[in-house]
TISEKE-556090 format. One record per residue (C-alpha): x, y, z; residue in three letters. Coordinates in steps of 0.5 Angstrom, whole numbers, padded with zeros to 4 digits, always signed. Layout:
N
XYZala...
***
This chain:
382
+0106+0168+0217ile+0099+0169+0216leu+0096+0166+0210pro+0090+0169+0206tyr+0086+0163+0202leu+0081+0165+0197pro+0074+0161+0199lys+0070+0161+0192gln+0071+0163+0185cys+0070+0171+0184glu+0067+0169+0177cys+0063+0163+0178cys+0062+0162+0185gly+0064+0155+0186leu+0068+0153+0192pro+0076+0153+0191leu+0081+0148+0194cys+0085+0149+0200glu+0091+0146+0197gln+0095+0149+0191ala+0095+0146+0184ala+0101+0145+0180pro+0098+0150+0175ser+0097+0156+0181asp+0102+0162+0181pro+0107+0163+0186glu+0104+0166+0193ile+0105+0174+0193leu+0108+0176+0199arg+0108+0182+0203his+0112+0183+0210gln+0111+0188+0215val+0116+0190+0220leu+0113+0191+0227glu+0115+0192+0234leu+0113+0187+0239pro+0109+0189+0246pro+0115+0187+0250gln+0121+0188+0246pro+0126+0186+0251ile+0127+0180+0254glu+0128+0179+0262ile+0132+0173+0264ile+0131+0171+0271glu+0137+0167+0274his+0135+0163+0280gln+0140+0161+0285ser+0138+0154+0289his+0140+0152+0295ala+0140+0145+0298arg+0140+0142+0305thr+0145+0136+0306cys+0141+0130+0309leu+0147+0127+0312asn+0150+0133+0315cys+0145+0138+0315gly+0150+0143+0311his+0146+0148+0306leu+0149+0149+0300thr+0147+0154+0295arg+0149+0154+0287ala+0153+0161+0286pro+0151+0165+0280leu+0156+0166+0275pro+0160+0172+0276ala+0159+0176+0269asp+0151+0175+0271val+0151+0178+0278lys+0155+0184+0277gly+0149+0188+0273ser+0142+0188+0272ile+0143+0190+0265val+0145+0185+0259gly+0151+0186+0255pro+0147+0187+0249arg+0142+0192+0252leu+0148+0196+0255ser+0151+0196+0248ala+0145+0199+0245ala+0144+0204+0251leu+0152+0206+0249ser+0150+0207+0242phe+0144+0211+0243trp+0147+0216+0248val+0154+0217+0243ala+0152+0216+0236lys+0145+0217+0237gly+0146+0224+0241his+0140+0222+0245met+0140+0225+0252ser+0140+0220+0258arg+0133+0223+0260arg+0130+0221+0254phe+0134+0214+0253val+0130+0213+0260ile+0124+0215+0258glu+0124+0211+0251met+0126+0205+0255leu+0120+0206+0260asn+0115+0208+0254ala+0117+0203+0249ile+0121+0197+0252tyr+0117+0197+0259lys+0123+0197+0262val+0124+0202+0268pro+0131+0204+0269leu+0134+0209+0273ser+0139+0215+0271leu+0144+0212+0276gly+0144+0205+0272thr+0145+0208+0266leu+0151+0212+0268ala+0154+0205+0271ala+0153+0202+0264cys+0157+0208+0261glu+0162+0207+0266thr+0163+0199+0265glu+0163+0201+0258met+0169+0206+0258ala+0172+0200+0262ala+0171+0195+0257ala+0173+0199+0252leu+0180+0201+0255glu+0184+0196+0251lys+0181+0197+0244pro+0182+0205+0245tyr+0189+0204+0247asp+0190+0200+0240ala+0186+0205+0236ile+0191+0210+0239lys+0197+0206+0237gln+0194+0205+0230ala+0193+0213+0229val+0200+0214+0232arg+0203+0209+0227ser+0199+0211+0221ala+0203+0215+0215ser+0197+0220+0214val+0192+0223+0219val+0187+0228+0219asn+0186+0233+0225ile+0181+0237+0228asp+0178+0240+0234glu+0172+0243+0237thr+0170+0246+0244ser+0167+0241+0249trp+0163+0241+0256arg+0165+0238+0262cys+0161+0241+0268phe+0164+0248+0269gln+0170+0246+0265ala+0171+0248+0258arg+0176+0243+0255pro+0177+0241+0248trp+0175+0235+0244val+0180+0233+0238trp+0179+0228+0233val+0185+0224+0229leu+0182+0220+0223ala+0186+0215+0219thr+0184+0210+0213ala+0183+0205+0219lys+0182+0208+0225ala+0179+0214+0229val+0181+0217+0235gln+0178+0222+0240tyr+0181+0225+0245gly+0178+0230+0250ile+0184+0235+0253gln+0184+0241+0257ala+0186+0246+0251thr+0187+0246+0244arg+0195+0248+0244gly+0201+0245+0241ser+0202+0241+0247cys+0196+0237+0247glu+0197+0236+0239leu+0204+0233+0241lys+0201+0228+0247ser+0196+0226+0242leu+0201+0225+0236leu+0207+0222+0241asp+0212+0225+0236asn+0210+0231+0231val+0216+0231+0228gln+0215+0224+0225ala+0215+0223+0218arg+0207+0222+0217arg+0203+0227+0213ser+0198+0231+0217val+0192+0234+0214gly+0189+0240+0218ser+0187+0247+0218asp+0191+0253+0219arg+0191+0254+0227phe+0197+0256+0230ala+0198+0249+0234ala+0199+0245+0228tyr+0205+0250+0226his+0209+0244+0230ala+0208+0240+0224val+0214+0240+0219pro+0211+0244+0213leu+0213+0238+0208glu+0209+0234+0212tyr+0203+0238+0213arg+0197+0239+0208gln+0193+0245+0209leu+0186+0245+0208cys+0184+0247+0201trp+0176+0248+0203ala+0178+0253+0208his+0182+0257+0203leu+0176+0257+0198ile+0172+0260+0203arg+0177+0265+0205asp+0178+0267+0197phe+0170+0267+0196val+0170+0272+0202arg+0175+0276+0198leu+0171+0276+0192val+0165+0279+0196glu+0169+0284+0199leu+0171+0287+0193lys+0175+0294+0194asp+0181+0291+0190gly+0181+0284+0195ala+0177+0281+0189glu+0184+0280+0185val+0187+0275+0190leu+0180+0272+0191gly+0179+0270+0184gln+0186+0268+0183ala+0185+0263+0189gly+0178+0261+0186leu+0181+0259+0179asp+0187+0256+0182ala+0183+0252+0186ala+0178+0250+0181lys+0184+0248+0176ala+0188+0244+0182ala+0181+0240+0184phe+0180+0238+0176glu+0187+0235+0176leu+0186+0232+0183trp+0180+0228+0181tyr+0183+0226+0174thr+0188+0223+0178phe+0184+0220+0183lys+0180+0217+0177asp+0186+0213+0175gly+0187+0217+0168arg+0193+0220+0170ile+0199+0218+0174gly+0203+0222+0180arg+0208+0224+0175pro+0203+0227+0171glu+0199+0230+0176leu+0206+0233+0179gln+0208+0236+0172ala+0201+0239+0171leu+0200+0242+0177met+0207+0246+0177gln+0204+0252+0173pro+0198+0252+0177ile+0203+0253+0183arg+0207+0258+0180asp+0201+0262+0178arg+0198+0263+0185leu+0205+0264+0188arg+0206+0270+0183ala+0199+0273+0185val+0200+0272+0192leu+0207+0275+0192glu+0204+0281+0188gln+0198+0282+0193gln+0202+0282+0199gln+0205+0289+0198tyr+0200+0292+0192asp+0193+0290+0194ser+0189+0296+0196pro+0185+0291+0201ala+0188+0290+0208his+0185+0283+0208lys+0188+0281+0202ala+0195+0283+0204arg+0194+0279+0210ser+0192+0273+0207leu+0197+0273+0202ser+0203+0273+0207lys+0200+0268+0211arg+0199+0263+0205ile+0206+0265+0203leu+0209+0263+0210thr+0206+0256+0209his+0205+0255+0202tyr+0209+0249+0201gln+0204+0246+0206ala+0198+0247+0200leu+0201+0242+0196trp+0203+0236+0200val+0197+0232+0197phe+0201+0233+0190val+0207+0230+0193glu+0205+0224+0198arg+0201+0218+0197asp+0194+0218+0201gly+0194+0225+0203val+0187+0229+0201glu+0187+0236+0199pro+0182+0238+0204thr+0181+0236+0212asn+0174+0234+0210asn+0175+0227+0213glu+0177+0230+0220ala+0171+0235+0220glu+0166+0230+0218arg+0168+0226+0224met+0168+0232+0229leu+0161+0234+0227arg+0158+0228+0231thr+0161+0231+0237met+0159+0237+0236val+0152+0234+0235gln+0153+0231+0242trp+0155+0237+0245arg+0149+0241+0243lys+0144+0236+0244asn+0147+0233+0251ser+0151+0239+0253tyr+0157+0234+0254gly+0159+0231+0260cys+0159+0232+0268his+0165+0228+0270ser+0172+0225+0268ala+0169+0218+0268asn+0164+0221+0263gly+0169+0224+0258cys+0173+0217+0258ala+0166+0214+0256phe+0165+0219+0251ala+0172+0219+0247glu+0173+0211+0248arg+0166+0209+0245val+0166+0214+0240met+0173+0212+0238ser+0171+0205+0237val+0164+0207+0234ile+0167+0211+0228gln+0173+0206+0227thr+0168+0200+0227leu+0164+0204+0222arg+0171+0205+0218lys+0172+0198+0217gln+0164+0196+0216ser+0164+0192+0222lys+0157+0191+0227ser+0158+0196+0232ile+0153+0193+0237val+0156+0186+0236asp+0162+0189+0238tyr+0160+0193+0244leu+0156+0187+0246thr+0163+0183+0246ala+0167+0188+0249ala+0162+0188+0255val+0162+0180+0255gln+0169+0180+0255ala+0170+0185+0261his+0165+0182+0265arg+0169+0175+0265lys+0175+0179+0266ala+0178+0177+0259leu+0181+0182+0253thr+0176+0185+0248ala+0176+0183+0241pro+0181+0186+0236asp+0179+0192+0233ile+0184+0194+0228ile+0184+0190+0222met+0191+0187+0220thr+0193+0187+0213gly
***
């Protein structure tokens, strides 16, 4: 605290008292945030030894097991993982930043060791997230390409109301989906795009993304040559459906009213699709009509089932951070790197959903791992 006291009256020039009088106003405060010259604290643990005066035996006090295993403290290790994962920083930039700002000359090998340790510390929390996702009644799924040295795997994201799971898999096929969901035939609602891997999910539980459909309808309107008939009908249906959906979300109507008012919209769009699949002069309009009709029931699951959204935006938002990581840092270079990526990002996004402190949890997980204890619970109950 730096106090600034007036020395003399700016009107008459007489000296002023240092102590405030009861009639003086409150102090005006202006706080400035600043980075100290040495932001990181270095703690030296000293192991002393003593010689017994009786028998001459030398006894040395052992260092704590959770201390001597690493030169990086738990909170710094948590910060490093957070910067690399959620900050999408390259490892070399993290090392440069530590040296330039924090005056800490860490090596890339030390950073890699921190990531390996963090992956091991988050093994149990990651398993808890997987279990929470598999037991959820509604899950949104998406996938994108990933990089792992010379391989080209795929990273999947499964988002629920309480948890987010990332899984780096060899392909984007239905077999990978089945392994992630454990049982695709379970009575859970799945939000997705129209990719073929999701055809394994029963139509009555699969919600197709309306945001993707709207983009297709816009392209048909811009294509013209007869395709605009289907495009405009689809856009009109989407506008009417979303207006009703937001009315329902605001609590102005209940689900029975939503279902009743949505039925004419469903019937009109189906009629246009059935007519356009044969009569449209545009091949793309005919093809899209047939594809939509094949999965038409999956357009309206959000009308029938609680917790289902008409778009897959939740999964796409969760996937975007992995796309940024891939573009900025070029993915991973080993299986250990992939394990770190999927586990730390699953934990980070799950903590964000539950409004928990990310660095505090990662710190606690590393501390528990170094003491051979179980990491704190990550899934909120109730």
